[in-house]
C-alpha positions, -999 to +999 in steps of 0.1 A: +285-081+020+289-059-009+278-024-011+257-010-041+269+019-059+241+037-071+247+072-084+217+097-084+216+098-124+210+060-126+182+065-100+165+094-122+171+073-150+149+044-137+124+070-125+122+085-159+118+050-174+094+038-152+072+070-156+073+068-193+060+029-190+032+043-169+023+070-192+025+048-224+003+022-207-022+050-195-020+063-233-027+027-245-057+020-221-071+053-230-070+043-269-084+010-263-113+023-240-122+049-265-118+023-296-144+001-277-166+030-268-168+039-306-178+007-317-202+000-290-219+035-301-219+024-338-236-011-328-260+008-311-268+033-340-272+000-364-298-013-342-317+016-339-319+020-375-331-015-379-362-011-357 
C-alpha cells in the first residue's frame, strides 16, 4: 500500500480554495436573489400604475 505524503501547506491551500469557491457561490446567489427581487418589485410597481 502506498502512503500519501500530504504537506500542511497543501491542506491549507486546498481549504483556502474550497472556502473561496463557497464565498464566490454565496455572492453569486445573493446577487441573483437581489436581481430577482428588484425585477419582481418593478413588475409590481408597473401593475399598480396600470390600475
